[in-house]
C-alpha positions in Angstrom: 25.1 -19.5 -47.4 24.1 -20.1 -43.7 22.9 -16.5 -43.5 20.6 -17.1 -46.4 19.3 -20.3 -44.9 18.7 -18.5 -41.6 16.8 -15.6 -43.3 14.8 -18.1 -45.3 13.9 -20.1 -42.2 12.9 -16.8 -40.4 10.7 -15.9 -43.4 9.1 -19.3 -43.4 8.5 -19.3 -39.6 6.9 -15.8 -39.9 4.7 -16.9 -42.8 3.5 -20.1 -41.0 2.9 -18.1 -37.7 1.0 -15.4 -39.7 -1.1 -18.0 -41.6 -1.8 -19.9 -38.4 -2.8 -16.7 -36.5 -5.0 -15.5 -39.4 -6.8 -18.9 -39.7 -7.3 -19.2 -35.9 -8.7 -15.7 -35.6 -11.0 -16.2 -38.6 -12.3 -19.6 -37.4 -12.8 -18.2 -33.9 -14.8 -15.2 -35.2 -16.9 -17.3 -37.5 -17.6 -19.8 -34.7 -18.7 -17.1 -32.3 -20.9 -15.6 -35.0 -22.5 -19.0 -35.8 -23.2 -19.5 -32.1 -24.7 -16.1 -31.7 -27.0 -16.6 -34.7 -28.0 -20.1 -33.6 -28.8 -18.8 -30.1 -30.9 -16.0 -31.6 -32.8 -18.6 -33.8 -33.5 -20.7 -30.7 -34.9 -17.6 -28.8 -37.0 -16.6 -31.8 -38.5 -20.1 -32.0 -39.3 -20.3 -28.3 -40.9 -16.8 -28.3 -42.8 -17.7 -31.5 -44.2 -20.9 -29.9 -45.3 -19.2 -26.8 -46.9 -16.3 -28.6 -48.7 -18.7 -30.9 -50.1 -20.7 -28.0 -51.2 -17.7 -26.1 -52.9 -16.3 -29.2 -54.7 -19.6 -29.7 -56.0 -19.4 -26.1 -57.1 -15.8 -26.6 -58.8 -16.5 -29.9 -60.6 -19.6 -28.6 -61.8 -17.9 -25.5 -62.9 -14.8 -27.4 -64.9 -17.0 -29.8 -66.5 -18.9 -26.9 -67.4 -15.7 -25.0 -68.9 -14.1 -28.2 -70.9 -17.2 -29.0 -72.2 -17.4 -25.4 -73.2 -13.7 -25.2 -74.8 -13.6 -28.7 -76.6 -17.0 -28.4 -80.3 -16.8 -28.0 -80.6 -20.4 -26.8 -80.1 -21.6 -23.3 -77.6 -24.3 -24.6 -74.1 -23.1 -24.1 -71.6 -23.6 -26.9 -69.2 -26.4 -26.2 -65.7 -25.3 -25.0 -62.9 -26.0 -27.4 -61.2 -29.3 -26.7 -57.8 -27.8 -26.7 -58.6 -25.4 -23.9 -57.0 -27.6 -21.3 -54.1 -28.8 -23.4 -52.8 -25.3 -24.4 -51.9 -24.2 -20.8 -50.0 -27.5 -20.4 -48.2 -26.9 -23.7 -47.2 -23.5 -22.6 -45.8 -24.9 -19.4 -43.7 -27.4 -21.4 -42.4 -24.7 -23.7 -41.5 -22.4 -20.9 -39.8 -25.3 -18.9 -37.8 -26.3 -22.0 -36.9 -22.7 -23.0 -36.4 -21.2 -19.5 -32.7 -20.8 -20.1 -33.3 -19.1 -23.4 -36.2 -16.8 -22.6 -36.2 -13.7 -20.4 -37.2 -14.1 -16.8 -40.1 -11.7 -17.2 -41.4 -13.9 -20.0 -41.2 -17.1 -17.9 -42.9 -15.4 -14.9 -45.7 -14.0 -17.1 -46.5 -17.4 -18.7 -46.3 -19.2 -15.4 -48.6 -16.6 -13.8 -51.0 -17.0 -16.7 -51.0 -20.8 -16.5 -51.8 -20.5 -12.8 -54.6 -18.0 -13.4 -56.1 -20.3 -16.1 -56.1 -23.2 -13.8 -57.5 -21.5 -10.7 -61.2 -20.4 -10.5 -61.1 -16.8 -9.1 -64.7 -16.0 -9.7 -65.8 -17.0 -6.2 -68.8 -18.9 -7.7 -69.8 -22.2 -6.1 -70.3 -23.7 -9.6 -68.0 -22.1 -12.1 -69.4 -22.1 -15.6 -67.7 -22.6 -18.9 -68.2 -18.9 -19.5 -66.2 -18.1 -16.3 -63.5 -20.4 -17.5 -63.4 -18.8 -20.9 -63.3 -15.3 -19.4 -60.5 -16.3 -17.0 -58.5 -17.9 -19.8 -59.0 -14.8 -22.0 -57.8 -12.4 -19.4 -54.8 -14.4 -18.3 -53.7 -15.2 -21.9 -54.2 -11.6 -23.1 -52.1 -10.1 -20.3 -49.3 -12.7 -20.8 -49.4 -12.2 -24.6 -48.8 -8.5 -24.3 -45.9 -9.1 -21.9 -44.3 -11.8 -24.0 -44.6 -9.8 -27.2 -42.9 -6.8 -25.6 -40.1 -9.1 -24.2 -39.6 -10.8 -27.5 -39.2 -7.5 -29.3 -36.7 -6.3 -26.6 -34.8 -9.6 -26.3 -34.5 -10.3 -30.0 -33.7 -6.7 -30.9 -36.6 -6.5 -33.4 -38.2 -3.1 -34.2 
């Protein structure tokens, strides 16, 4: 009888150990997978926000340049009101997502923001057209870099 009790207790201990190990490994795997998917989602959202902001800058500057060059009047079109807010939004997004984004992305956006803020035309009186052209070039270059980095970093084809 004691041998039967010993065998039964061995079987129960093995069953409990097996169930515990199976549940532990399953939970661990699922938690790692959840974290990986959540991290990917955060990266995607950060890249998406930056790409959207850069595209807005490119689009606004492009429209302004086109309106200025095709205008037959001497009155310049008014610069979009968001032209000064967008670079600051980019800076905020990059600062908040610097631990998520690639270093190349962070450097490209920071460089673009500096270029947008600094008049490099050498003109004594920079015009809104100079500002629009500067913003267009800076945002266009950063946009290409960020898109390439997003594709590489997120593993999207």
